[in-house]
KELUM-897254 format. One record per atom (N, C-alpha, C): x, z, y; residue in one letter. Coordinates in steps of 0.2 Angstrom, whole numbers, plus 5000, padded with zeros to 4 digits. Each point is the difference from the previous one (the first is absolute). Last residue first. Layout:
N
XZYA...
***
This chain:
602
452055234923M500149985007M499449945000M500650134980N499450035004N500049965007N501749974984L499449974997L499450025005L502150095004F500149935001F499349974998F500350224995R499849995007R500149935002R500550054979Q499350015001Q499850005007Q502349994994R499749944997R499250005002R501350195005E500149945005E499749944998E500050184985E499650025006E500049945005E501449994981N499349994999N499650015005N502449935007S499750064996S499349984998S502449925016D499549974994D499850064996D500750045026K500349984994K499549994994K500049965029K499750044994K500549984994K499649935025D500650044998D499850044994D498649835011F499950075001F500550054997F500249764999M499750015007M499950075001M501049934979K500449995006K499750025007K498749994980L500550065000L500450005006L498649814997F499650065001F500550065001F500849804993I499950005007I499650065002I500449974977N500650025004N499950005007N498349924987Y500150074999Y500650025004Y499749774998D499550035005D500050085000D501549884986A500249995007A499550035004A499649994977V500550055002V500250005007V497849954985R500449955005R500550055003R498350084986D500549974996D500449955004D498450135011A500450044997A500549974995A498349875012L500550045004L500550034996L498249874991I500049975006I500650035004I499350084979P500449934999P500149975007P498950215001I500650014996I500449934999I497750045010L500650005004L500750004997L497850034989D500149935002D500749995004D499250224994E500349964995E500249935001E498750135015K500750015001K500449974994K497749925011N500250034994N500750015000N499149935020K499550044997K500250034994K501249855015S500350074999S499450044997S499749765006V500650014995V500350074999V497549885005D500550065003D500650014995D498649824995V499750015007V500550055003V500749824981Q499950075001Q499850015007Q500749794990N499350024998N499950085000N502549945003L499549954999L499450034997L502250115006G499350025002G499549954999G502450014994W500050015007W499350025002W500549954977N500350065002N500050015007N499149804993K499650064997K500350065002K501249815005L499450015005L499650054997L501749954986L500350025006L499450025005L499649894980E500150074999E500350035006E499549775001L499450044999L500250074999L501849865001L499750005007L499350044999L501349954981E500450055004E499650015006E499149844985D500050074997D500350055005D500249775006S499350035001S499950074997S502149894997I499950025007I499250035001I500749934979R500450055002R499950025007R499049814991I499750064997I500450065002I500849795007D499350015003D499850074997D502049934991R500150035007R499350015003R500149884980E500250074999E500050045006E499549775001Y499550034997Y500250084999Y501749855007I499450015006I499550044997I501649944985E500350055004E499550025006E499649824985N499950074997N500250055004N500449785007L499350025001L499850074996L502549965008G499549954998G499350035001G502950055003W499450015003W499549954998W502650124993D499649945001D499350035003D501750154996N500449955000N499649935001N499750285006K499749944998K500549955000K500350225009S499750014993S499749944997S501150025022Q500550034995Q499750014993Q498849915019S500549954998S500550034995S498250135008L499749944996L500649964998L500550185014D499850034993D499849944996D500349965023L500750014996L499850024993L498249985013L500349934999L500650014996L498950195008V499649974994V500349934998V500950125019Q500250034994Q499749964994Q500849905024V499450024997V500150024993V501749915014N499950075001N499350034998N501649774992S499450035003S500150075001S501549844988Q500250025007Q499450045004Q499749904978A500550054999A500350035007A498549814998Y499750064998Y500550065001Y500949785001S499750025006S499650074999S500949904981A500650025005A499750035006A498549914984L500250074998L500650025005L498849784998K499950055006K500250074999K500149824983K500449985006K499950045006K498850044980Q500850014999Q500449985006Q497649975000F500250075000F500750015000F499349775010Y499750044995Y500350075000Y499749865023G500450004994G499750044995G499549945024N499550004995N500449994993N501150135021S499649945000S499550004994S502050145008A499850004994A499549944999A500850055021V500649984996V499749994993V498550095015I500249935003I500649974995I499350224997N499549964998N500249935001N501350175010L500249994993L499549954997L499550075022R500749975000R500249984993R498050135003K499949935002K500749964999K499450214984E500249995007E500049935002E498350104982F500749975000F500249995007F497950114981P500350005007P500749975000P498249934982I500450055001I500350005007I498249884979K500250005007K500450075001K498949924980N500549955001N500250005008N498250144990G500650014996G500649955001G497849995011I500550055003I500650014996I498849765000H499950064998H500550055002H500049765002E499850045006E499750074998E500949844984V500550005005V499850055006V498549944983L500450064998L500650005005L498549825002G499650065001G500550064999G500849794995K499950005007K499650075002K500349944977I500750025003I499950015008I498149924988E500250074998E500650025003E499449785003E499650045004E500150074998E501249844989D500350005007D499550055004D500150044974T499849945004T500350025007T501150094977A499550025005A499949945004A501750024982S499450034997S499450025005S502349905004S499749964996S499350024997S501850045021F499550034996F499649964996F501849915012Y500350074999Y499550044996Y499649785009S500350004993S500250074998S499149965022S499550004995S500350004993S501150095023Q500049944996Q499650014994Q499750115026W500350014993W500049934996W499650145025K500149934998K500450014993K499550195010Q499349975001Q500149924998Q501650194989P499949975006P499349965000P500650234989L500049944997L499849955006L500250205008I500650004996I500049934996I499150055025H499749974993H500650004995H499850155024E500449954995E499649994994E499650085027I499750014993I500349944995I501350115022E499549964998E499750014993E501350145022W500049984993W499449954999W501350165020R499849934999R500149984993R500550225007D499549985005D499749934998D500850164979P500349965006P499549985005P499350214986L500249934998L500349975006L500250264998L499549955001L500349934998L500750224986K500149975007K499549955001K500450124979D499950055005D500249975007D499049894975Q500550005005Q499950055005Q498549934982H500649994997H500650015005H497650015005Q500150044994Q500750004997Q499349855018Y500250075002Y500050054995Y499349774995S500750015002S500250075002S497749954996I500450004994I500750015001I498649975019I499950064997I500450014993I500249805012K500350065004K499950064996K498949814992L500749994999L500450065003L497749975005I500150024993I500850014998I499349915022M499950084999M500150024993M500249775004R500650045003R499950075000R498249864992V500650004996V500650045003V497649955007T500250074998T500750004996T498949805010N500050055005N500350074998N499549814984R500649995004R500150055006R498750074978H499849965005H500749995005H500350064973A499850035007A499849945005A500250034974N500049945004N499750015007N500550184986K500449954997K500049945004K498650185006I500750015002I500449954997I497750024994K500149975007K500850005002K499350114980D499949934999D500249965007D499950245000K500649974996K500049934999K498150105010L500650005005L500649974996L498050024988E500049955005E500650005004E499850184986Q500149944996Q500049945005Q499350215009E500849994999E500249944996E498050045018D500049994993D500849994998D499050145022I500349944998I500150004992I498350135020E500550004995E500249934997E499250065026K499749984993K500650004995K500350175020F500049934999F499749984993F500750215017D499349984997D500049935000D501850215003F500049934999F499449974997F500850245014K499649974994K500149925001K501950175010P499349985001P499749974994P501950175009T499949974993T499349975000T500650105019S500749964999S500049984993S497750045015S500450034995S500749964999S498249955017K499750064997K500550044995K500449785010I500050055006I499850074997I500049814985I500750035002I500050055005I498049884994E500250064995E500750035002E499249815012A499650065002A500250064995A500949794995N500250025006N499750065003N499249904980L500750044999L500250025006L498149865000N499950074998N500650044999N500349785006L499750035005L499850074998L500949874983I500550015005I499750045006I498549914984G500450064997G500550025005G498849815005R499650065000R500450064998R501149794998K499850025007K499650065000K501049884980V500250065002V499750025007V499549794989A500150054994A500250075002A499749815015N499450044999N500150054994N501649845006I500050055005I499450054998I501149844981T499650005006T500050065004T500749934975P500549985006P499649995006P499750134976T499649975005T500349985006T501350094982V499449994996V499549955005V502050085009I500249964995I499449984996I499750155018Y500149935002Y500249964994Y499650224996R499449975002R500149935002R501950144994A499549984994A499449965002A501550085017A500349954996A499549984995A499450185013L499949945004L500349944995L500150234992T499349985001T500049935003T502150094997A499749994994A499349985001A501250065019L500249944997L499749984993L499550215011L499749945004L500249944997L500950194990H499350004999H499749945003H502250055006K499949984993K499349994998K500450095020L500249935000L500049974993L499650245003F499449965003F500249925000F501750164993I499450004995I499449955003I501850035014L500249964994L499550004995L499750145019F500049935002F500249954994F500250234997K499349985000K499949935002K502250095001I499750004993I499349985000I501050035021E500449954996E499749994993E499150175016F499849935001F500349954995F500050265004S500049964993S499849935001S500150145019K500650014997K500149964993K498649905021D499950054995D500650014996D499649845017Q500450065002Q499950054995Q498949784998H500749995000H500450075002H497549944997Y500450054996Y500750005001Y498349855012K499750064999K500450064997K500849775003L499850035006L499750075000L500449874980Y500750025003Y499850045007Y498249914988Y500350064996Y500650025004Y498949815008I499650065001I500450064997I500949794997V500150025007V499650075001V499749904979V500750025001V500250035007V497949894995P500050074997P500750035001P499849785008Y499550045003Y500150074997Y501149814991K500350035006K499650055003K499349864981W500450054998W500350045006W498849805003F499650054999F500350074997F500749755006E500250065004E499650074998E500649794982N499750005007N500250075003N500949934978P499849945003P499650005007P502150164990Y499350004999Y499749945004Y502250085001S499949944997S499349994998S500950205010S500149955005S499849934997S500050194986L499450005004L500149945005L501950064988C499549974996C499449985003C501650125012D500249934999D499549964995D499850245003L499849965006L500149935000L500850134982I499349995000I499749975006I502350054999Q499849954995Q499349995000Q500950175014Q500149935002Q499849954995Q499850224993L499549985006L500149935002L501650084985K499349994997K499549985005K502150075008I500049934997I499449984997I500550175020N499850014993N499949934997N500550065023K500650004996K499849994993K498450045018S500249935000S500749994996S498950215004W499749974994W500349925000W500650165017E500450014994E499749964994E500149975027E499549994995E500350014993E501250005022D499550065000D499449994995D501749835002D500450065000D499550064999D499549764989L500050035007L500350075000L500449764986V499950074999V499950035007V499449744992I500550045002I499850074999I498949774996R500450034995R500550055002R498349865012N500749995001N500550034995N497550014999N500249935001N500849995001N499050224994V499749954996V500349935001V500650185014V500350014994V499749954995V499349995022F500749995000F500350014993F497750055004W500249924999W500749995000W499250225004L499949984993L500249934999L500150095021N500550024996N499949984993N498349965016L500649955000L500650024996L498150155003I499849944996I500649954999I500350175016I500050034993I499949944995I499649955023E500750014998E500250024993E497850005008L500249934999L500750004998L499150205007D499849984993D500249934998D500450085022R500450044995R499849984993R498849925018M500649965000M500550044995M497850095002V500049934998V500749975000V499150235007N500549994994N500049934998N498750095019N500750015001N500449984994N497649895006K500250064997K500850005001K498649825006Y500250045005Y500250074998Y499049814988L500749985002L500350055005L497850014991K500550024994K500749985003K498049955013E500250075000E500650024995E498749795009F500750004998F500250074999F497749945005N500549995006N500750024998N498250014983N500050055005N500650005005N500549824983K499450045000K500150065004K501649834996S499750005006S499350045000S501549974981Y500350045005Y499650015007Y499349854982Y500050074997Y500350055006Y500049765004K499350035000K500050074998K502049894999R499850015007R499350035000R501049954979I500250065003I499850015007I498449884982G500649985003G500350065004G498550064979L499949975007L500749985002L499050034975T500550025004T500049965007T498450084978T500049955005T500550035005T499450134982T500549944998T500049955005T499650275002N499749945001N500449944998N500350255002R500249964993R499649945000R500850225017D499749935000D500249964994D500650245009N499649994994N499649934999N501550085018E499350005001E499650004994E502449994999L499850065003L499350015001L500849794993A500050054995A499850075002A500249835016R499449994996R500050054994R502049995013L499450035004L499349994996L501949904990Y500150075000Y499450045004Y500149765000F499850034993F500150075000F500749905019M499349995000M499850034994M502349975003Y499750065003Y499350005000Y501149804993Y500150064995Y499650065002Y500149835016Y499549994995Y500150054994Y501450015018F499450025002F499549994995F502149924996L500050075000L499350035002L500449775002K499950024993K500050084999K500549905021Q499349984998Q499950034993Q502150025009I499650055002I499349994998I501849904984S499849995007S499650055003S502049944979E499350015001E499849985008E502250014988G499649944997G499350015001G501850145009A499850024993A499549954997A500949975022S500650014995S499850024993S498449985017S500249934999S500650014995S499150205008A499549974995A500349934998A501250125017D500150034993D499549964995D499849945023N500649984997N500150024993N498150085011D500049934999D500649974997D500050235007L499649994994L499949924998L501150065020R500450024994R499649994994R498949965020Q500549954999Q500450024994Q498450155006W499749944997W500549954999W500650205010E499850014993E499849944997E500549995023D500650014996D499950014993D498250005015I500349935000I500650004996I498950215004F499749964995F500349934999F500850155017K500250024993K499749964995K499349965022K500749994999K500250014993K497850075006K500149934999K500749974999K499550235005G499849984993G500149934999G500250095021S500650014996S499949994993S498249965015Q500649965002Q500650014995Q497750054989N500250015007N500649965001N498249914982L500550055001L500250015007L498549844989N499750074999N500550055002N500549775000N499550015005N499750075000N501449924982Y500450005006Y499550025006Y499049964979I500450065000I500450015007I498949804997K499550055001K500350075000K501349804997A499850015007A499550065001A500849944978K500650035005K499750015007K498649904984F500150074999F500550035004F499749775000I499450035004I500150084999I501649874989D500149995007D499450035004D499949994976S500450055003S500250005007S498749834989D499650065001D500550065003D500949765005S499850034994S499650065002S500649745011L499950085001L499850034993L501449784998A499350025002A500050075001A502149825001L499750064997L499450025003L500549755002G500550055000G499650064996G498949795006R500649995004R500550064999R497749954993N500449974995N500749995004N497350115004N500750005001N500449974994N497550025002L500349955004L500850005000L498650164988T499849934998T500449955004T500350235006S500349994993S499849934997S499150065021F500749995001F500349994993F497750065000I500149935003I500849985001I499450224993T499849954995T500149935002T500450175016L500550004995L499949954994L498350045016A500549965004A500650004995A498150124993T499949935000T500649965003T500150245001D500049974993D499949934999D499950115021Q500649994998Q500149974993Q497849945014S500450064998S500749994998S498549835008D499650065002D500350064998D501349765007A499650034995A499650075002A501149755010T499950075002T499550034994T501849795006I499550024995I499950085001I501149785015P500050074999P499450014995P501649795006L499450014997L499950084998L501449835020L500050054995L499350014996L501549815017I499350034997I500250054995I501049855023A500250034993A499550054998A499749895020K500049954995K500250034993K500050135021N499349975000N500049954994N502050135007L499450045001L499449974998L502049884997V500150074997V499450045001V500149795011N499950004993N500050064996N500550005024R499349984999R499950004992R502250025006I499750065001I499249994999I501349815000F500250044994F499650065000F499949865018W499549984995W500250044993W501350045019Y499350025001Y499649984995Y502249924999F500050074999F499350035001F500849765004L499650024994L499950084999L501349905018E499349975000E499650024994E502350075002P499550035004P499349985001P502149994983Q499449965000Q499550045005Q502350084997A500049934998A499449965001A500050235006T500649965004T500049934998T498650144988A499750005007A500549965005A500750054978Y499449955000Y499849995007Y501650174996K500349934999K499549955000K499250225002E500549995006E500349934999E498850094982I499549985006I500449985006I501250084981Q499749934999Q499549985005Q501050225002D500549955000D499749934999D498650184997V500250005008V500549945000V499350064978F499549965004F500249995007F501550134988L500049934997L499449965004L500150235004N500549975003N500149934998N498450134989Y499849995007Y500549965003Y500550064978N499649955001N499749985007N501550194996K500349934998K499549955001K499150215003S500549985006S500349944998S498650094983Y499649995006Y500549975006Y501050074980N499749944999N499649985007N502150175002D499450004996D499749935000D502050075011K500149964994K499350004996K501250045027S499550024995S500049954994S501450005021D500350014993D499450024995D499350055024I500649964999I500250014993I497550025006K500650045001K500649964998K497749885009T500350034994T500650045002T497649895013S500750004999S500250044994S497849985011G500249934999G500850004999G498350195003S500549985005S500349934999S498150084986I499950035007I500649985005I500149934977L499449985003L499850025007L501950094988I500149935001I499449975003I499850224993E500549995006E500149935002E498850054979S499650025006S500449995007S501249974979F499549955001F499650015007F501550174993V500349945003V499549945001V499250194989K500250025007K500349945004K499749984976N499350015004N500150015007N501850004984G499949935004G499350015003G501050164985E500250015007E499849945005E498850104977D500349945003D500250015007D498750144984G500750015000G500449955003G497649934994M500350074998M500750005001M498449845014V500350004993V500450064999V498549915018R500150074998R500350014993R499549825023S500350014994S500150074998S498349855018V500550064999V500250004993V498749835021I500250014993I500550065000I499149925020L499449994996L500250014993L501250135022T500049944996T499449994995T500850145023K499650014995K499949934996K501350045020E500250054996E499650014993E499649855019F500649974996F500250064995F497749935013N500450074998N500549984995N498549845019V500450014994V500350074999V497749895014A500750035001A500350024993A497849915006A500449964996A500850035001A497750085009T500649975004T500449954996T498250124989L499749975007L500549965004L500650114978E499449954999E499749975007E502650084994N499450035003N499449955000N502049994982Q499849985006Q499450045003Q502250004979E499350025002E499949985008E501749854984W499950075003W499350015002W500949804989L500550054999L499850075002L498749795003T500150004993T500550064998T499449945023S499350024996S500150004993S501849935014E499950075001E499350024996E500649775000I500450044995I499950085001I499049845015Q499749994993Q500450054995Q500749985022S499450045000S499750004993S501949885004K500250075001K499350044999K499949775002F500250024993F500250075000F499349905021N499550004995N500250034993N501649985017K499650055002K499450004995K501649834998S500350064998S499550065001S499349795008E500150004993E500250074997E500049955024P499350014997P500050014992P502250085011T499649935001T499350024997T502550145006E499350004999E499749935001E502550054992V499650005007V499349994998V501450134981M499949935004M499750005006M500250194984S500749985004S500049945003S498150074988T500150055005T500649985004T499549884980L499649985006L500150055006L501150054980K500349945003K499649985006K499250184987S500650025004S500349945003S498249974986Y499850035006Y500650025005Y500349914978I499849955005I499850035006I500650154983A500649965003A499849955004A498350124990R500450045005R500649975003R498749894983L499750005006L500350045006L500950004978L500149945003L499649995006L499850204988L500749995002L500149945004L497950034989F500150055005F500749995004F499749894980L499649965005L500050055006L500950094981S500549945002S499649975006S498850164988T500550035004T500549955003T498349924986I499750025006I500550045004I500749934979R499849945004R499850025007R500450174983Q500749965002Q499849955005Q498250114990Q500350045005Q500749975003Q498249934983G500249965006G500350045005G498450124982D500449944999D500149965006D498950215002I500250014993I500549944998I499250145024I500249934997I500250024993I498250115017E500650024996E500249944996E498650055023Q500149954995Q500650014996Q498450195012E500649965001E500049954995E498550205003G499849945004G500549955001G500150214987N500150015007N499849945004N499950014976D499550055003D500150015008D500749764990N500150074998N499550055003N499949724995E499950055005E500150074998E501349784989Y499350035000Y500050055006Y501549764991A499950075003A499350034999A501849774996V499550044996V500050075003V500849735007I500150075002I499550044996I501249744997T499550055000T500250065002T501149755007G499950044995G499450055001G500849815014L500650054999L499950054994L499249735010F499850064996F500650054999F499249815020Y500650024995Y499850074997Y498449785011T500350075000T500550014995T499649765013S499750044995S500350075000S500849835014E499450035003E499650044994E502749915005N499450014995N499550045002N502349915008N499449995004N499450004995N502450044995N499649954997N499349985004N501550185006E500349945002E499749944996E499250224996T499949995007T500349935002T500350094978Y499249985001Y499949985007Y502250074995E499849944997E499349985001E500750215006I500349955005I499849934997I499350184987L499650005006L500349955005L501250044981D499449974998D499649995006D502050125002D500149934999D499449964999D499950245001F500149975006F500149925000F499850124980L499450015004L500149965006L501950024987T499549964997T499450005004T501650165006Q500249935002Q499549954997Q499750224993I499949995007I500149935003I500650054978Q499350005000Q499849995008Q502350044996E499849934997E499249995001E501050215005D500149955005D499849934998D498750204987S500749985001S500149955006S498150204994W500149935001W500749995001W498850214996A500649984997A500149935000A498750255007Y500049935003Y500749974997Y499050214986P500249985007P500149935001P498150094983R500750005000R500349985007R497650134996Q500349945000Q500850005000Q498450195001Y500249984994Y500349934999Y499150105021E500650044997E500349974993E498649835017P499950074997P500650034997P499449835021I500449994993I500050074997I498249905019V500450064997V500349974994V498549925024F500449984993F500450064998F497850025016K500750005000K500249984993K497749965012K500250034994K500849994999K499049935020N499450044998N500250044994N501649855009K499850045006K499450054998K501049834985G500350075000G499850045006G499449774996T499550054997T500350075000T501249815008E499650035005E499550054997E501449864986L500450065003L499650045005L499049804990L500150064995L500350065003L499849795013Q499350034998Q500150074996Q502049875005K499750035006K499350044998K501049864983V500450065001V499750045006V498249854989S500649995003S500450075001S498149974980Q500150015008Q500749985002Q497950014978K500649975003K500150015007K498750154982N499949965006N500649975003N498750174980V500549955000V499949955006V499250254988E499949965005E500649955001E498750164979I500649985004I499849965005I498950204982T499949945005T500749995003T498650124977T500649995004T500049945005T498250184987T500149945002T500750005004T499250184980M500049995007M500349935002M
***
């Protein structure tokens, strides 16, 4: 479909007068009016300077991006702050002209301003001061009414502190001072504001086109997000009481999302994959979220459970990102779950998030959720980690993930339909792991040796420092040493504050810092070794690759259905006492053969 835009340079008067036929609308999804007094003063001073320099060239004020909505209104996508300020400026000028003794000049400019601010009778030009050419519908903004009242009455309430009132009063004050100090230039100033100040309106054929133009042009602050559009759509679909409740819900969700290191935009994105899974949509082509939700006139946004589901998804990210335990989420206390999620959070792209969100949203209320979630996450981590280590690209897992998403909806023990991994190739790749996988590997290994999370801030410590003395290794070339220093066997988690102290010293010099660490594998290493060289790196390479391969196999690597063969579950679950104890605790059971069998049947 061909996209069209119309660009036509216009004076302030020319542009604002178009509001007679197509009213200007600041839509619900826009942010509240926020220009500061400094920005208002700058605009006013620039127009004064332009006037006093007797400059006959035009003065460019910027662009206005809009499109004609279904109601035949000019819906402003970009430039709402500027156009709002111009309406306030012209209203302040009009108030000053009204208070002055009428002259031909004042009468002329009053007439010109009337045509830019209010509706007029087409035959008599009679002004309807109750009907302005612009309306703000910003969701939940008390200022919408204030803005309208200022344009209608030309006055503000005493002690008003909103931006509309403050900026309008600032214009009134500056106009009064200028008209008094420069009466001979005052009318020229008005003429320049109306007819010499130029705007560049860009009128698009659709909201999508206008938003695309805005995203391209905008470099002055936060661009409109897709979630701003969704907010407006949901808001407009509610009755009056529902709107008030929704504003509170949205604001709370927005604040909570920020606290969790997420955003409402991201929540909608995660939720899109859940909805796609419900539809059994396995297409590897991922639509943008606005295009996805806009299908069938945004009907997916109007379901009653949307806000509730977004809040549920957010609970997951509070646990993952903030490492907190939620009072009403028993699973969040499970250290094994916390550790697996922490490992997944170091996976090199976001594809792990979609099945985790879907599984959590689908099954979080099930009685056996905690243990099944742990089984699922181990299988997911084994599957994704192995594939990225062998083939470090998104395409290695993309199709499998989209199939898995749909399978999760069908069963709490979903099928993992991924290409099989060669175990020997995996072992070889682990030793010289791609830089994007190192943190994930170190986390997985570390968590097999401690029952708490790794410190919040840790760095990858090179046990043999990256800066070594060649004389220390007489049997190896610099190239060989340089390569081995980057092997997984030479890397280990280390708290940042301690790593700074340890610096690039050799092993024996760093032992004192190692001994202060809360990373168990590092403590064990420091207590079991007196020196560290190339042989130690070789040995630890083999030990880590063997341990990691066995672990991933136990968690379900290369298995389509981890519960298909009950015997396969024994090393995955039954031999892991902590997991089995969780099961017994959840159901208030005693250890018995029957309970073990039931555990395997889950």
